[in-house]
C-alpha positions in Angstrom: 17.6 4.8 2.4 16.2 4.0 -1.4 13.9 5.5 -3.2 11.0 2.7 -4.0 9.5 4.3 -6.8 9.1 7.7 -8.1 5.3 7.5 -8.9 3.7 9.6 -11.9 -0.2 9.8 -12.2 -1.6 11.5 -15.3 -5.6 11.2 -16.4 -5.5 8.9 -19.4 -8.8 11.2 -20.7 -7.3 14.3 -21.4 -6.8 15.3 -24.9 -2.8 15.8 -24.2 -2.6 12.8 -22.1 0.3 11.4 -24.2 2.6 14.7 -24.3 2.1 14.0 -20.3 3.3 10.4 -20.4 6.2 11.7 -22.2 6.8 14.2 -20.3 5.9 11.8 -17.5 9.2 9.4 -18.8 11.9 12.1 -18.9 11.1 14.0 -15.2 11.2 9.4 -13.8 14.3 8.8 -16.3 16.1 12.4 -15.0 14.9 11.2 -11.6 16.8 8.6 -11.5 19.7 9.7 -12.8 19.6 12.7 -10.5 18.8 10.7 -7.3 21.4 8.1 -8.1 24.2 10.6 -8.2 23.1 12.0 -4.5 24.1 8.4 -3.6 20.0 7.5 -3.4 18.8 4.2 -5.3 15.7 4.8 -7.4 14.4 1.0 -6.7 11.5 0.9 -10.0 8.8 4.3 -11.6 5.8 3.4 -11.9 2.8 5.2 -13.1 -0.6 5.8 -11.9 -4.2 6.7 -13.8 -7.6 7.9 -12.6 -10.0 4.8 -10.9 -10.4 2.6 -14.3 -14.3 3.2 -14.2 -13.9 6.5 -15.1 -12.5 5.7 -18.3 -14.5 3.4 -20.4 -18.1 2.0 -19.5 -17.5 -0.9 -17.0 -20.3 -3.5 -18.1 -17.5 -3.6 -21.0 -15.2 -6.5 -20.2 -13.3 -6.5 -23.5 -13.0 -3.0 -23.9 -11.4 -2.6 -20.6 -9.4 -5.0 -20.7 -7.9 -4.0 -23.9 -7.4 -0.8 -22.1 -5.9 -2.1 -19.4 -3.2 -3.8 -21.9 -2.7 -0.8 -24.1 -1.8 1.1 -20.8 0.4 -0.8 -19.7 2.2 -1.1 -22.9 2.2 2.7 -23.3 3.9 2.6 -19.4 6.1 0.4 -20.3 7.4 1.8 -23.8 8.2 4.6 -21.4 10.7 2.5 -18.9 7.8 2.5 -15.8 7.6 -0.9 -14.4 4.4 -0.9 -13.0 1.1 0.7 -14.0 -1.3 1.2 -11.0 -4.9 1.7 -12.4 -6.7 3.0 -9.3 -9.9 1.5 -7.5 -12.8 -0.3 -8.7 -15.6 2.2 -7.2 -18.8 1.8 -5.3 -19.8 4.1 -7.6 -19.8 1.9 -10.4 -20.3 -1.4 -9.1 -20.1 -3.6 -12.1 -16.1 -2.2 -11.9 -15.3 -4.8 -9.4 -16.2 -7.5 -11.7 -13.2 -6.5 -14.2 -11.0 -6.4 -11.7 -10.1 -10.4 -12.2 -10.5 -10.3 -15.9 -7.5 -7.6 -16.1 -5.6 -9.2 -13.2 -5.1 -12.4 -16.0 -5.0 -9.9 -18.6 -1.9 -8.0 -17.7 1.6 -8.8 -15.8 2.4 -5.2 -14.0 -0.7 -4.2 -14.0 -2.6 -3.1 -9.8 -5.3 -2.1 -9.3 -7.7 -1.4 -5.8 -11.5 -2.0 -4.8 -12.8 0.7 -2.8 -14.7 -0.1 0.3 -15.1 3.4 2.2 -14.7 7.0 2.0 -15.5 9.7 4.8 -17.3 11.4 1.9 -19.5 8.6 0.5 -19.7 6.0 4.2 -18.6 2.2 3.9 -20.6 0.3 1.4 -21.3 -3.3 2.7 -21.3 -4.5 -1.1 -18.2 -3.0 -1.8 -16.8 -5.1 1.0 -18.1 -7.8 -0.5 -16.8 -7.7 -3.9 -13.0 -7.1 -2.9 -13.1 -10.4 -0.4 -14.1 -11.8 -3.7 -11.5 -10.3 -5.9 -9.3 -11.4 -2.6 -10.6 -15.2 -3.3 -10.6 -15.3 -7.0 -7.3 -14.0 -7.6 -5.7 -16.0 -5.4 -6.8 -19.3 -8.0 -4.9 -17.6 -10.9 -1.8 -19.0 -10.5 -0.8 -21.9 -7.5 1.0 -19.6 -5.3 -1.6 -16.7 -5.1 0.6 -14.0 -6.5 -1.8 -12.4 -7.8 -3.2 -11.0 -5.2 -0.2 -8.8 -4.5 -1.2 -6.9 -7.5 -4.8 -6.0 -5.8 -5.7 -3.9 -2.7 -8.6 -3.2 -1.4 -8.8 0.2 0.3 -10.5 2.1 3.0 -10.0 6.1 2.9 -7.1 6.5 1.0 -6.8 10.0 -0.9 -5.1 10.4 -4.4 -1.2 10.8 -4.9 -0.2 8.1 -2.5 3.1 6.7 -4.4 2.8 3.1 -2.8 0.9 0.4 -5.0 -1.5 -0.7 -5.2 -3.2 2.2 -3.6 -2.1 4.9 -5.7 -4.3 6.5 -7.9 -4.6 10.2 -9.2 -7.5 12.9 -9.0 -6.8 16.4 -11.2 -6.3 17.8 -14.7 -2.6 18.3 -14.0 0.1 15.1 -14.5 1.8 14.7 -10.8 4.4 12.7 -9.0 5.4 11.2 -5.2 7.9 9.3 -3.8 8.0 6.4 -1.8 10.6 5.6 0.4 12.5 3.1 1.7 13.7 3.9 4.7 13.3 1.1 7.7 16.8 1.1 7.9 17.1 4.8 8.8 14.8 3.8 12.1 16.6 0.9 12.8 20.0 2.6 13.1 18.3 5.5 15.1 16.9 3.5 17.2 19.4 1.0 18.0 22.0 4.3 19.2 19.3 5.7 21.0 19.9 6.2 24.7 16.6 7.2 25.5 13.1 7.6 24.2 13.8 11.7 23.7 17.1 10.6 22.1 15.6 7.9 19.4 12.6 10.5 18.4 15.7 13.2 18.1 17.7 10.7 16.1 15.3 9.1 13.9 13.3 12.9 13.0 16.9 14.4 12.3 17.5 11.4 9.7 14.1 11.5 8.2 14.4 15.7 7.6 17.8 15.1 6.1 16.4 12.8 4.1 13.8 14.9 3.2 15.7 18.2 2.4 17.9 16.0 0.1 15.0 14.8 -1.9 12.7 17.4 -1.9 15.2 19.8 -3.4 16.0 17.8 -6.5 12.1 16.6 -6.4 11.5 20.5 -6.5 14.4 20.9 -9.6 12.2 18.3 -11.3 8.9 19.9 -10.7 9.9 23.0 -12.1 11.4 21.6 -15.1 9.3 19.6 -16.2 5.8 21.9 -15.2 4.2 19.0 -12.9 3.2 18.7 -9.1 5.7 17.6 -6.6 2.9 15.5 -4.3 4.9 14.6 -1.9 7.1 11.8 0.0 5.4 8.9 1.5 7.9 8.2 4.7 6.0 4.5 6.2 9.2 3.4 6.6 8.9 0.8 4.0 11.2 -2.4 4.7 13.4 -4.8 3.1 13.3 -8.3 3.8 16.2 -8.5 5.7 17.2 -7.4 9.5 19.3 -4.1 8.5 16.2 -3.5 7.1 13.1 -4.3 9.2 10.3 -2.1 10.8 10.0 -5.0 13.1 13.5 -4.6 13.8 12.9 -1.1 14.8 10.3 -1.1 17.0 11.9 -4.2 18.9 15.1 -2.2 19.3 12.8 0.4 21.5 13.2 -2.1 24.0 10.6 -5.1 23.0 11.3 -8.7 23.3 9.6 -9.8 20.2 6.7 -7.7 18.1 3.5 -8.8 19.2 4.1 -8.9 23.0 2.2 -6.3 25.3 3.9 -3.4 24.8 4.2 -3.6 20.8 1.1 -1.0 20.8 3.1 1.6 22.8 5.9 0.9 20.5 4.0 1.6 17.2 2.4 4.5 18.9 5.6 6.0 20.0 6.7 5.3 16.0 3.6 6.9 14.4 4.0 9.7 16.6 7.2 10.9 16.1 6.5 10.7 12.0 3.8 12.8 12.7 6.0 15.2 13.9 8.3 15.1 10.6 8.8 18.5 8.5 8.5 17.2 5.0 5.4 17.4 2.0 3.6 14.2 2.9 1.4 12.2 1.0 0.1 8.8 1.1 0.4 6.7 4.2 3.2 8.2 6.1 2.8 5.9 8.7 4.3 2.5 9.9 4.4 0.0 6.9 4.3 -3.6 8.4 3.7 -6.1 5.4 4.7 -9.3 6.7 6.3 -11.1 3.8 8.3 -8.0 2.9 9.8 -7.9 6.0 12.1 -10.3 7.9 11.3 -10.1 11.1 7.1 -9.8 11.0 7.9 -13.0 8.8 9.7 -14.6 11.5 7.7 -13.5 14.4 4.8 -14.8 12.5 6.3 -17.8 11.4 6.9 -18.1 15.6 3.2 -17.9 16.6 3.9 -14.2 18.5 2.6 -12.0 15.6 -1.4 -12.4 14.4 -3.2 -11.2 12.1 -5.2 -9.8 14.9 -2.0 -7.7 16.5 -1.4 -6.1 12.9 -5.0 -4.9 12.7 -4.6 -3.5 16.2 -1.1 -1.4 15.7 -2.9 0.4 12.9 -5.1 1.5 15.3 -2.2 4.1 15.8 -0.2 4.0 12.5 -1.1 2.5 9.3 -1.1 1.4 6.6 -3.4 -1.7 7.8 -2.9 -5.4 6.3 -0.1 -5.7 3.8 1.0 -9.3 2.1 -0.5 -11.3 4.9 -0.2 -15.2 4.0 -3.4 -16.7 5.1 -4.8 -20.3 4.4 -5.6 -21.5 1.0 -9.4 -22.6 2.1 -10.4 -19.1 3.3 -13.7 -18.1 2.6 -14.7 -15.0 1.2 -17.3 -14.4 3.9 -14.4 -15.4 6.0 -12.1 -12.0 4.3 -15.5 -10.1 4.0 -15.3 -9.6 7.9 -11.6 -8.7 7.8 -12.0 -5.8 5.7 -14.9 -4.7 7.5 -13.1 -4.3 10.6 -9.9 -2.1 8.3 -12.6 -0.6 6.6 -14.9 0.5 9.6 -11.4 1.4 11.3 -10.8 3.5 8.8 -13.8 5.8 9.4 -13.5 5.8 12.8 -10.0 6.9 12.9 -9.7 8.7 10.2 -6.9 7.2 8.9 -5.8 5.2 5.1 -6.1 1.8 5.3 -5.0 -1.0 2.6 -5.8 -4.4 2.6 -3.4 -6.9 0.6 -4.5 -10.3 2.0 -2.9 -13.2 0.1 -4.4 -16.8 0.7 -1.9 -19.3 -0.8 -3.9 -22.3 -2.4 -3.4 -25.9 -0.7 -2.1 -24.5 2.2 -2.8 -24.3 5.7 -1.7 -22.1 8.9 1.7 -23.3 9.6 2.9 -24.3 6.3 6.4 -22.1 4.7 5.4 -19.7 2.3 8.4 -19.3 -0.3 8.5 -17.2 -3.3 11.3 -16.3 -6.0 10.9 -12.6 -5.4 13.3 -10.5 -4.1 11.0 -8.8 -1.5 9.5 -11.4 0.1 11.1 -13.3 2.9 10.3 -16.5 3.7 7.1 -17.1 5.9 4.7 -18.8 7.0 0.6 -18.8 6.1 -0.8 -17.0 9.5 -3.8 -18.7 10.9 -7.2 -16.4 10.5 -9.6 -16.5 13.5 -12.9 -15.5 11.6 -16.0 -17.3 10.4 -18.9 -16.0 8.1 -20.8 -12.8 9.0 -24.0 -13.1 9.8 -27.3 -10.7 9.8 -27.3 -7.1 9.3 -23.5 -7.0 8.5 -24.2 -8.8 5.5 -26.9 -6.7 3.9 -26.8 -4.6 0.8 -26.3 -0.9 2.7 -23.8 1.8 3.0 -23.2 3.2 6.3 -22.0 6.6 7.6 -19.2 6.2 10.2 -17.9 9.2 10.9 -14.7 9.9 13.1 -14.6 10.0 16.7 -15.4 13.7 18.1 -17.0 14.9 15.0 -20.3 14.8 16.1 
């Protein structure tokens, strides 16, 4: 187990924003040392702001880009590896037009686009705007890598520590922990003698880890007077079989992830996570990022695991569609259909979901995908069974979709 990120949250609009930044920088630095001393590696420290449309007039592209560059420099100067500026918001339609200029002008800035929330409903214009951003971002570099820094968000609450879904709300600065913990699941499930034993082994491993993490996080919270929002145990993987959530799922008895029985395996693990006794924040579901997980990348290359399979598993858990390599010629209209499915599921099932889709320029389904990035495995472009939507689903409405049983 490792800490993927100590993610700190702040509001640049505060008159004490720079003082808060300095405090958060000290907290993150001491946190890295404190966890390292306990034998828990901290891979990165990250900073997240309130949603960027709240920071400046969204019609002023040049001002938005300059502020993003300034905040990126401020974050890096204080030792943060990455900065999330939160999502574009349907209430500020022009904010979606700022995402591509900000991505072009920065290197370590992540952004999102909010498609849907229970309070505001599902915005068809926002879904279309997110599809357009993904289509355009794929062409910012020859390998399509810029889409790593953008996510289409649905029903995400603030203070989730994984990027690109992280954003702040409230006046007080805060922090949370994103944990890479798929290895705990691999070990627990491979040693289990029954499903009951598997559940208990995994819960014990996660709760023991949570106790160690929480005691140190509470110390940091009290010392720096910064709110601790919790831990996201989404069983995030590393691209090696020993730390693969795909391998953990298959350890339950699947011949290969994607075959029948995979939904049951996903439901079992998600249910186990829900039973965990720690302060939850973020997804706390099953993170199935295709290019970040060696077994997922392998099964998708073999054709066993499809985009529709990943959507199906998201109904059991979360966190949605993540680092999914798609054909480079996919259209905005095709992407909109995928995003509409994700947004609708998030509302109907009342769960946070994200879509981080990566069209690869010049590549077709089945072509090999290799990035010079330590967190990505070798994979292949996945086929997308999507055609352009027509009729009512292509309108300009914001639609209310309530969770089942809420009437």
